[in-house]
All heavy atoms as an XYZ file, in Angstrom:
790
protein
N     231.403    102.677    111.561
C     231.499    102.145    112.915
C     232.744    102.720    113.577
O     233.740    102.973    112.929
C     231.557    100.632    112.882
N     232.648    102.896    114.876
C     233.750    103.483    115.628
C     233.947    102.699    116.911
O     232.983    102.236    117.514
C     233.427    104.944    115.949
O     234.425    105.495    116.770
N     235.190    102.557    117.323
C     235.424    101.928    118.617
C     235.522    102.968    119.726
O     235.585    102.633    120.893
C     236.668    101.031    118.577
C     237.949    101.761    118.337
N     238.369    102.141    117.094
C     238.892    102.189    119.193
C     239.522    102.766    117.185
N     239.870    102.810    118.451
N     235.533    104.249    119.361
C     235.518    105.324    120.341
C     234.077    105.581    120.785
O     233.150    105.446    119.985
C     236.083    106.612    119.752
C     237.540    106.519    119.388
C     237.940    106.483    118.058
C     238.516    106.458    120.382
C     239.285    106.389    117.724
C     239.862    106.367    120.047
C     240.234    106.334    118.724
O     241.555    106.246    118.394
N     233.873    106.008    122.032
C     232.508    106.339    122.456
C     231.867    107.391    121.559
O     230.737    107.250    121.128
C     232.683    106.848    123.886
C     233.940    106.206    124.363
C     234.828    106.096    123.140
N     232.625    108.456    121.274
C     232.190    109.504    120.348
C     233.376    109.858    119.461
O     234.504    109.976    119.953
C     231.755    110.769    121.087
C     230.455    110.734    121.858
C     230.316    111.980    122.715
C     229.278    110.601    120.934
N     233.131    110.010    118.189
C     234.197    110.411    117.275
C     233.673    111.472    116.327
O     232.593    111.335    115.761
N     234.430    112.532    116.178
C     234.024    113.638    115.318
C     234.933    113.694    114.105
O     236.152    113.711    114.233
C     234.106    114.964    116.082
C     233.726    116.210    115.291
C     232.250    116.189    114.935
C     234.078    117.456    116.090
N     234.322    113.712    112.931
C     235.048    113.872    111.678
C     234.670    115.238    111.124
O     233.490    115.566    111.000
C     234.675    112.767    110.672
C     235.064    111.401    111.237
C     235.349    113.021    109.333
C     234.507    110.237    110.441
N     235.686    116.048    110.820
C     235.459    117.385    110.266
C     236.053    117.411    108.870
O     237.228    117.126    108.683
C     236.121    118.468    111.140
C     235.904    119.842    110.544
C     235.598    118.397    112.566
N     235.217    117.724    107.894
C     235.665    117.838    106.507
C     235.707    119.321    106.149
O     234.658    119.950    105.992
C     234.732    117.074    105.581
N     236.904    119.906    106.078
C     236.990    121.321    105.732
C     236.648    121.544    104.260
O     236.630    120.610    103.474
C     238.448    121.667    106.025
C     239.178    120.383    105.905
C     238.205    119.292    106.260
N     236.400    122.739    103.935
C     236.073    123.109    102.564
C     235.353    124.431    102.558
O     235.347    125.158    103.562
N     234.726    124.739    101.460
C     233.964    125.977    101.379
C     232.879    126.006    102.443
O     232.566    127.032    103.021
C     233.341    126.112     99.984
C     232.811    127.488     99.712
C     232.427    127.654     98.257
O     233.264    127.371     97.384
O     231.278    128.065     98.019
N     232.310    124.845    102.717
C     231.324    124.683    103.781
C     231.771    123.495    104.628
O     231.857    122.379    104.130
C     229.941    124.449    103.192
C     228.866    124.347    104.215
C     227.491    124.379    103.537
N     226.447    124.078    104.448
C     225.799    124.972    105.199
N     226.118    126.238    105.088
N     224.857    124.613    106.026
N     232.081    123.736    105.891
C     232.567    122.679    106.764
C     231.466    121.649    107.004
O     230.310    121.997    107.227
C     233.012    123.268    108.107
C     233.586    122.231    109.018
S     234.266    122.784    110.617
C     233.765    124.423    110.848
N     231.835    120.382    106.953
C     230.891    119.307    107.239
C     231.364    118.567    108.479
O     232.555    118.321    108.650
C     230.813    118.338    106.062
C     230.190    118.954    104.832
C     230.028    117.945    103.706
O     229.800    116.757    104.006
O     230.140    118.357    102.548
N     230.419    118.252    109.354
C     230.709    117.533    110.577
C     229.973    116.194    110.564
O     228.822    116.128    110.156
C     230.243    118.332    111.799
C     230.774    119.739    111.962
C     230.097    120.428    113.129
C     232.271    119.734    112.144
N     230.668    115.172    111.019
C     230.032    113.864    111.171
C     230.416    113.326    112.535
O     231.597    113.230    112.863
C     230.492    112.900    110.083
C     229.910    111.508    110.251
C     230.434    110.545    109.210
O     230.736    110.945    108.096
N     230.547    109.293    109.573
N     229.430    112.989    113.319
C     229.677    112.450    114.644
C     229.338    110.967    114.632
O     228.210    110.583    114.354
C     228.830    113.171    115.691
C     229.077    112.771    117.138
C     230.425    113.308    117.600
C     227.975    113.279    118.038
N     230.344    110.142    114.892
C     230.119    108.707    115.043
C     230.023    108.412    116.525
O     230.657    109.072    117.343
C     231.282    107.912    114.430
C     231.348    108.045    112.923
O     230.272    108.189    112.294
O     232.461    108.018    112.370
N     229.239    107.422    116.862
C     229.087    107.064    118.272
C     228.840    105.571    118.410
O     228.394    104.919    117.467
C     227.936    107.847    118.902
C     226.594    107.465    118.368
N     226.143    107.883    117.147
C     225.624    106.686    118.890
C     224.941    107.381    116.937
N     224.601    106.650    117.970
N     229.187    105.082    119.585
C     228.900    103.687    119.900
C     227.494    103.633    120.469
O     227.215    104.196    121.524
C     229.909    103.149    120.904
C     231.266    102.900    120.285
C     232.237    102.256    121.223
N     231.624    101.279    122.128
C     232.238    100.807    123.205
N     233.447    101.207    123.517
N     231.628     99.940    123.977
N     226.583    102.943    119.790
C     225.192    102.921    120.251
C     224.997    102.204    121.586
O     223.972    102.398    122.239
C     224.440    102.209    119.122
C     225.471    101.600    118.264
C     226.768    102.273    118.522
N     225.992    101.417    122.017
C     225.874    100.793    123.335
C     226.174    101.783    124.454
O     225.864    101.525    125.619
C     226.783     99.564    123.454
C     228.251     99.886    123.226
O     228.553    100.711    122.336
O     229.096     99.304    123.924
N     226.752    102.933    124.108
C     227.066    103.954    125.102
C     226.240    105.223    124.945
O     225.949    105.902    125.920
C     228.554    104.314    125.030
C     229.524    103.164    125.315
C     230.957    103.614    125.096
C     229.335    102.635    126.723
N     225.908    105.588    123.702
C     225.120    106.790    123.419
C     224.016    106.429    122.437
O     224.299    105.890    121.369
C     225.990    107.880    122.769
C     227.055    108.435    123.663
C     228.323    107.893    123.673
C     226.786    109.498    124.503
C     229.323    108.395    124.488
C     227.765    110.018    125.328
C     229.033    109.455    125.326
N     222.784    106.746    122.784
C     221.725    106.541    121.802
C     221.767    107.680    120.780
O     222.482    108.660    120.939
C     220.351    106.397    122.452
C     219.895    107.638    123.207
O     220.465    108.721    123.011
O     218.939    107.518    123.986
N     221.011    107.528    119.733
C     221.041    108.503    118.634
C     220.644    109.901    119.106
O     221.251    110.902    118.721
C     220.111    108.014    117.506
C     219.976    108.956    116.337
C     221.300    109.078    115.609
N     221.262    110.053    114.575
C     221.314    109.784    113.282
N     221.412    108.547    112.873
N     221.293    110.752    112.408
N     219.646    109.962    119.979
C     219.181    111.268    120.460
C     220.294    111.987    121.225
O     220.499    113.195    121.045
C     217.952    111.097    121.344
N     221.030    111.276    122.069
C     222.108    111.913    122.838
C     223.245    112.348    121.923
O     223.811    113.425    122.083
C     222.622    110.949    123.919
C     223.686    111.557    124.788
C     223.131    112.729    125.600
N     224.202    113.316    126.377
C     224.507    114.604    126.384
N     223.804    115.450    125.679
N     225.494    115.056    127.101
N     223.587    111.505    120.941
C     224.627    111.877    119.985
C     224.213    113.127    119.207
O     225.026    114.017    118.967
C     224.916    110.718    119.042
N     222.937    113.205    118.828
C     222.441    114.396    118.132
C     222.530    115.637    119.007
O     222.840    116.729    118.521
C     220.996    114.187    117.664
C     220.895    113.250    116.475
O     221.925    112.987    115.819
O     219.773    112.760    116.201
N     222.279    115.488    120.322
C     222.399    116.622    121.244
C     223.842    117.112    121.323
O     224.090    118.318    121.358
C     221.919    116.223    122.641
C     220.428    116.039    122.761
C     220.024    115.517    124.130
O     220.913    115.345    125.002
O     218.825    115.290    124.332
N     224.793    116.180    121.366
C     226.210    116.555    121.413
C     226.589    117.318    120.147
O     227.248    118.354    120.201
C     227.099    115.312    121.601
C     228.570    115.639    121.395
C     226.878    114.687    122.975
N     226.170    116.812    119.003
C     226.482    117.467    117.744
C     225.815    118.843    117.667
O     226.438    119.815    117.229
C     226.055    116.593    116.570
C     226.487    117.069    115.191
C     228.006    117.223    115.116
C     225.997    116.097    114.132
N     224.589    118.950    118.131
C     223.896    120.240    118.119
C     224.623    121.253    119.012
O     224.734    122.434    118.659
C     222.444    120.071    118.573
N     225.141    120.801    120.165
C     225.896    121.694    121.043
C     227.159    122.182    120.345
O     227.518    123.358    120.434
C     226.234    120.995    122.356
N     227.832    121.289    119.639
C     229.033    121.687    118.914
C     228.705    122.699    117.822
O     229.410    123.695    117.658
C     229.716    120.463    118.306
C     230.940    120.742    117.452
C     232.015    121.475    118.253
C     231.479    119.460    116.861
N     227.637    122.479    117.120
C     227.215    123.423    116.078
C     226.905    124.784    116.702
O     227.296    125.828    116.174
C     226.011    122.864    115.283
C     225.390    123.939    114.402
C     226.440    121.661    114.452
N     226.228    124.793    117.870
C     225.938    126.066    118.555
C     227.223    126.807    118.887
O     227.324    128.022    118.711
C     225.127    125.812    119.837
C     223.633    125.842    119.641
C     222.889    125.858    120.964
N     223.126    124.674    121.771
C     222.548    123.491    121.563
N     221.712    123.332    120.570
N     222.805    122.472    122.351
N     228.229    126.075    119.391
C     229.510    126.706    119.732
C     230.159    127.301    118.488
O     230.607    128.444    118.492
C     230.452    125.688    120.413
C     231.871    126.221    120.492
C     229.931    125.338    121.791
N     230.205    126.542    117.406
C     230.823    127.027    116.173
C     230.086    128.228    115.606
O     230.707    129.178    115.121
C     230.901    125.902    115.143
C     231.832    124.741    115.516
C     231.716    123.617    114.493
C     233.256    125.207    115.674
N     228.758    128.217    115.685
C     227.978    129.359    115.200
C     228.280    130.614    116.015
O     228.384    131.713    115.468
C     226.483    129.040    115.248
C     226.051    128.062    114.175
C     224.607    127.599    114.325
O     224.024    127.734    115.431
O     224.060    127.078    113.335
N     228.440    130.443    117.333
C     228.753    131.596    118.178
C     230.159    132.122    117.900
O     230.383    133.332    117.893
C     228.595    131.224    119.654
C     227.131    130.995    120.030
C     226.992    130.445    121.424
O     227.190    131.190    122.390
N     226.662    129.172    121.545
N     231.109    131.212    117.675
C     232.455    131.640    117.284
C     232.410    132.442    115.992
O     233.041    133.483    115.865
C     233.377    130.439    117.065
C     233.977    129.864    118.312
C     234.147    128.502    118.427
C     234.399    130.666    119.356
C     234.717    127.947    119.557
C     234.970    130.126    120.499
C     235.127    128.766    120.600
N     231.658    131.941    115.024
C     231.584    132.617    113.729
C     230.899    133.974    113.850
O     231.304    134.940    113.205
C     230.847    131.736    112.720
N     229.869    134.064    114.683
C     229.122    135.306    114.825
C     229.914    136.379    115.564
O     229.807    137.566    115.252
C     227.806    135.042    115.552
N     230.732    135.960    116.545
C     231.484    136.935    117.335
C     232.800    136.304    117.790
O     232.879    135.751    118.886
C     230.665    137.383    118.545
C     231.351    138.473    119.354
O     232.482    138.893    118.990
O     230.765    138.912    120.361
N     233.848    136.379    116.976
C     235.123    135.766    117.333
C     235.757    136.349    118.600
O     236.632    135.726    119.193
C     236.021    136.049    116.125
C     235.104    136.412    115.021
C     233.873    136.976    115.649
N     235.325    137.530    119.030
C     235.876    138.157    120.235
C     235.141    137.734    121.508
O     235.538    138.116    122.607
C     235.801    139.683    120.097
C     236.564    140.230    118.900
C     238.061    139.993    119.005
O     238.605    140.148    120.112
O     238.667    139.640    117.976
N     234.093    136.944    121.376
C     233.304    136.524    122.527
C     234.151    135.667    123.462
O     234.767    134.694    123.027
C     232.085    135.716    122.050
C     231.051    135.310    123.088
C     230.353    136.558    123.647
C     230.023    134.386    122.457
N     234.229    136.027    124.752
C     235.004    135.210    125.700
C     234.434    133.791    125.796
O     233.213    133.592    125.693
C     234.830    135.943    127.039
C     234.426    137.327    126.677
C     233.662    137.209    125.383
N     235.308    132.816    125.979
C     234.873    131.416    126.042
C     233.812    131.182    127.097
O     232.906    130.374    126.908
C     236.067    130.499    126.311
C     237.055    130.336    125.177
C     238.226    129.463    125.612
C     236.381    129.742    123.957
N     233.913    131.879    128.206
C     232.948    131.703    129.281
C     231.540    132.140    128.926
O     230.592    131.804    129.623
N     231.398    132.873    127.835
C     230.074    133.343    127.421
C     229.492    132.516    126.287
O     228.409    132.803    125.799
C     230.171    134.818    126.999
C     230.750    135.649    128.135
C     230.132    136.943    128.474
N     228.873    137.272    127.905
C     228.644    138.407    127.237
N     229.617    139.251    127.031
N     227.445    138.670    126.799
N     230.228    131.480    125.874
C     229.734    130.576    124.822
C     228.685    129.660    125.430
O     228.926    129.024    126.451
C     230.883    129.735    124.228
C     231.937    130.620    123.596
C     230.369    128.691    123.258
C     231.516    131.288    122.316
N     227.525    129.594    124.819
C     226.455    128.746    125.322
C     226.461    127.369    124.678
O     226.412    127.258    123.456
N     226.532    126.336    125.497
C     226.497    124.965    124.990
C     225.073    124.423    124.887
O     224.806    123.522    124.108
C     227.298    124.033    125.906
C     228.790    124.280    125.978
C     229.422    123.378    127.026
C     229.430    124.064    124.638
N     224.180    124.975    125.692
C     222.836    124.417    125.798
C     221.835    125.227    124.994
O     221.935    126.453    124.913
C     222.403    124.407    127.266
C     223.332    123.705    128.236
C     222.826    123.884    129.662
C     223.472    122.248    127.890
N     220.850    124.534    124.446
C     219.754    125.262    123.820
C     218.860    125.818    124.928
O     219.015    125.486    126.109
C     218.975    124.381    122.835
C     218.301    123.175    123.492
O     218.082    123.189    124.726
O     217.995    122.219    122.769
N     217.937    126.690    124.580
C     217.142    127.372    125.606
C     216.303    126.397    126.417
O     216.142    126.573    127.627
C     216.259    128.437    124.961
O     215.412    127.860    124.003
N     215.780    125.345    125.791
C     214.955    124.375    126.521
C     215.776    123.635    127.575
O     215.369    123.511    128.726
C     214.346    123.371    125.540
C     213.511    122.306    126.219
C     213.020    121.249    125.246
O     212.810    121.566    124.059
O     212.857    120.098    125.675
N     216.962    123.169    127.202
C     217.802    122.433    128.144
C     218.321    123.365    129.244
O     218.370    122.991    130.409
C     218.964    121.769    127.426
C     219.812    120.920    128.360
C     220.769    120.081    127.587
N     220.093    118.999    126.942
C     220.097    117.747    127.390
N     220.772    117.429    128.458
N     219.453    116.808    126.754
N     218.696    124.589    128.892
C     219.155    125.555    129.895
C     218.047    125.838    130.899
O     218.275    125.887    132.106
C     219.626    126.839    129.225
C     220.191    127.847    130.195
C     220.752    129.118    129.542
N     220.086    129.563    128.348
C     220.518    129.363    127.099
N     221.642    128.709    126.896
N     219.848    129.804    126.059
N     216.826    125.981    130.408
C     215.674    126.233    131.283
C     215.453    125.038    132.216
O     215.199    125.204    133.402
C     214.434    126.494    130.419
C     213.247    126.980    131.180
C     213.399    128.424    131.638
O     214.279    129.143    131.157
O     212.614    128.828    132.506
N     215.557    123.849    131.668
C     215.366    122.641    132.471
C     216.422    122.553    133.582
O     216.104    122.235    134.721
C     215.448    121.395    131.576
C     215.031    120.146    132.269
C     214.933    118.950    131.358
N     215.223    119.225    129.973
C     215.741    118.349    129.125
N     216.031    117.140    129.516
N     215.968    118.656    127.870
N     217.664    122.849    133.249
C     218.732    122.771    134.244
C     218.616    123.849    135.307
O     218.817    123.598    136.491
C     220.096    122.876    133.563
C     220.544    121.670    132.762
C     221.825    121.994    132.004
C     220.747    120.470    133.646
N     218.321    125.065    134.882
C     218.311    126.173    135.839
C     216.998    126.301    136.594
O     216.994    126.768    137.736
C     218.621    127.503    135.138
O     217.658    127.729    134.119
C     220.019    127.500    134.562
N     215.887    125.911    136.005
C     214.602    126.080    136.674
C     214.100    124.786    137.278
O     213.698    124.748    138.432
C     213.563    126.620    135.689
C     212.243    126.976    136.381
C     211.129    127.220    135.400
N     210.828    125.953    134.723
C     210.509    125.838    133.441
N     210.442    126.887    132.684
N     210.249    124.667    132.906
N     214.149    123.705    136.510
C     213.498    122.477    136.942
C     214.383    121.575    137.799
O     213.882    120.857    138.647
C     213.016    121.675    135.725
C     212.026    122.444    134.877
O     211.413    123.396    135.390
O     211.856    122.094    133.697
N     215.676    121.572    137.569
C     216.538    120.600    138.235
C     217.282    121.142    139.439
O     217.956    120.398    140.132
C     217.550    120.036    137.254
C     216.955    119.114    136.246
C     215.645    118.786    136.085
C     217.659    118.405    135.229
N     215.491    117.926    135.040
C     216.713    117.670    134.493
C     218.991    118.323    134.873
C     217.064    116.869    133.428
C     219.342    117.521    133.809
C     218.384    116.801    133.103
N     217.218    122.414    139.660
C     217.903    122.915    140.842
C     217.013    123.869    141.604
O     216.185    124.555    141.035
C     219.232    123.564    140.490
C     219.148    124.778    139.606
C     220.532    125.320    139.326
O     221.441    125.157    140.106
N     220.698    125.974    138.199
N     217.205    123.865    142.872
C     216.458    124.760    143.744
C     217.157    126.112    143.722
O     218.248    126.266    144.257
C     216.426    124.185    145.156
C     215.574    125.006    146.106
O     215.002    126.027    145.681
O     215.487    124.607    147.279
N     216.549    127.083    143.048
C     217.197    128.379    142.895
C     217.067    129.247    144.143
O     217.666    130.300    144.223
C     216.667    129.146    141.657
C     217.064    128.436    140.391
C     215.175    129.336    141.751
N     216.286    128.801    145.103
C     216.181    129.550    146.354
C     216.302    128.579    147.534
O     215.340    128.352    148.260
C     214.861    130.316    146.411
O     213.785    129.420    146.261
N     217.478    127.997    147.715
C     217.630    127.049    148.821
C     217.560    127.759    150.171
O     217.867    128.945    150.273
C     219.020    126.461    148.590
C     219.753    127.522    147.860
C     218.710    128.209    146.999
N     217.117    127.029    151.180
C     217.056    127.573    152.530
C     218.461    127.546    153.106
O     219.090    126.490    153.196
C     216.122    126.734    153.395
C     215.891    127.318    154.767
C     215.036    126.430    155.638
N     215.764    125.343    156.250
C     216.608    125.455    157.277
N     216.864    126.639    157.781
N     217.216    124.399    157.776
N     218.966    128.692    153.465
C     220.303    128.805    154.044
C     220.130    129.140    155.518
O     219.529    130.167    155.861
C     221.124    129.902    153.331
C     222.500    130.035    153.970
C     221.234    129.594    151.856
N     220.644    128.258    156.374
C     220.483    128.539    157.800
C     221.308    129.754    158.215
O     222.350    130.037    157.637
C     221.000    127.265    158.478
C     221.901    126.630    157.480
C     221.384    127.035    156.123
N     220.813    130.451    159.224
C     221.557    131.603    159.724
C     222.291    131.187    160.989
O     221.920    130.237    161.665
C     220.612    132.767    159.990
O     219.687    132.397    161.004
N     223.328    131.895    161.314
C     224.101    131.618    162.516
C     225.559    131.408    162.177
O     225.936    131.259    161.009
N     226.351    131.379    163.212
C     227.780    131.128    163.022
C     228.017    129.640    162.878
O     227.141    128.808    163.211
C     228.574    131.657    164.232
O     228.204    130.885    165.385
C     228.319    133.141    164.476
N     229.183    129.265    162.401
C     229.509    127.849    162.244
C     229.422    127.100    163.572
O     228.805    126.029    163.634
C     230.882    127.687    161.592
C     231.302    126.251    161.313
C     230.306    125.538    160.417
C     232.689    126.211    160.701
N     229.977    127.620    164.662
C     229.830    126.902    165.942
C     228.364    126.733    166.362
O     227.981    125.687    166.871
C     230.592    127.781    166.942
C     231.589    128.519    166.109
C     230.904    128.750    164.784
N     227.534    127.753    166.101
C     226.108    127.641    166.439
C     225.435    126.569    165.587
O     224.631    125.776    166.087
C     225.408    128.985    166.233
C     225.815    130.053    167.224
C     225.313    131.438    166.825
O     224.907    131.635    165.655
O     225.362    132.321    167.689
N     225.762    126.540    164.293
C     225.165    125.548    163.404
C     225.596    124.134    163.787
O     224.791    123.197    163.763
C     225.527    125.849    161.951
C     224.977    127.163    161.389
C     225.589    127.445    160.022
C     223.466    127.109    161.315
N     226.877    123.979    164.147
C     227.357    122.663    164.574
C     226.686    122.228    165.872
O     226.294    121.063    166.030
C     228.874    122.675    164.727
C     229.667    122.756    163.430
C     231.149    122.954    163.732
C     229.450    121.533    162.576
N     226.539    123.148    166.814
C     225.878    122.820    168.079
C     224.429    122.408    167.844
O     223.933    121.452    168.462
C     225.948    124.027    169.037
N     223.743    123.075    166.936
C     222.367    122.719    166.609
C     222.297    121.317    165.991
O     221.406    120.529    166.318
C     221.757    123.752    165.662
C     220.339    123.455    165.227
C     219.368    123.342    166.393
O     219.537    124.046    167.400
O     218.415    122.525    166.290
N     223.248    120.997    165.134
C     223.277    119.669    164.523
C     223.524    118.603    165.587
O     222.907    117.540    165.565
C     224.356    119.590    163.426
C     224.431    118.254    162.736
C     223.151    117.898    161.993
O     222.480    118.764    161.445
N     222.810    116.630    161.983
N     224.398    118.889    166.529
C     224.665    117.946    167.632
C     223.398    117.738    168.454
O     223.080    116.612    168.855
C     225.831    118.453    168.511
C     225.954    117.646    169.806
C     227.129    118.398    167.729
N     222.635    118.805    168.698
C     221.368    118.670    169.440
C     220.368    117.798    168.670
O     219.638    117.021    169.259
C     220.765    120.049    169.709
C     221.379    120.773    170.894
C     220.557    122.004    171.297
N     220.657    123.104    170.331
C     221.701    123.949    170.275
N     222.710    123.815    171.115
N     221.724    124.907    169.399
N     220.336    117.953    167.336
C     219.382    117.173    166.521
C     219.765    115.699    166.458
O     218.902    114.836    166.418
C     219.306    117.734    165.102
C     218.431    118.966    164.984
C     218.098    119.267    163.522
N     219.268    119.427    162.691
C     219.854    120.590    162.396
N     219.353    121.705    162.898
N     220.910    120.648    161.631
N     221.065    115.412    166.389
C     221.497    114.016    166.249
C     222.755    113.772    167.078
O     223.865    113.676    166.529
C     221.726    113.675    164.780
O     222.601    114.607    164.186
N     222.583    113.666    168.393
C     223.746    113.589    169.274
C     224.580    112.303    169.100
O     225.755    112.294    169.430
C     223.138    113.674    170.676
C     221.732    113.261    170.506
C     221.327    113.666    169.118
N     223.980    111.250    168.585
C     224.713    109.990    168.445
C     225.341    109.813    167.081
O     226.020    108.798    166.847
C     223.779    108.809    168.731
C     223.257    108.836    170.162
O     224.032    109.261    171.049
O     222.097    108.444    170.373
N     225.155    110.743    166.181
C     225.723    110.638    164.834
C     227.206    110.965    164.885
O     227.643    111.797    165.678
C     225.011    111.578    163.879
N     228.000    110.294    164.008
C     229.421    110.652    163.978
C     229.614    112.075    163.459
O     228.831    112.556    162.652
C     230.038    109.649    163.002
C     228.932    108.826    162.451
C     227.661    109.212    163.128
N     230.639    112.724    163.951
C     230.920    114.102    163.545
C     231.497    114.134    162.148
O     232.186    113.263    161.726
C     231.878    114.743    164.517
């Protein structure tokens, strides 16, 4: 049992062992497993290529990355054209009584 939301215990040795404790009132088992899996992915990437820049370390598995980049965000948002004063004037025309 842990009073911390998440607690990581690392046992060094010939083969490193990781144990993640979590408070079940804050994290369910599936979420705790996802956190631990992300940590394992990071460690595996460090071991495979110690020269890899931190910004290129992947925290997400391919399914979660796909969900975030494809399903949860609009990858082609509509961007209005025009200058800032033109865009502001258009907004004023659409809602003249709204606060600025």
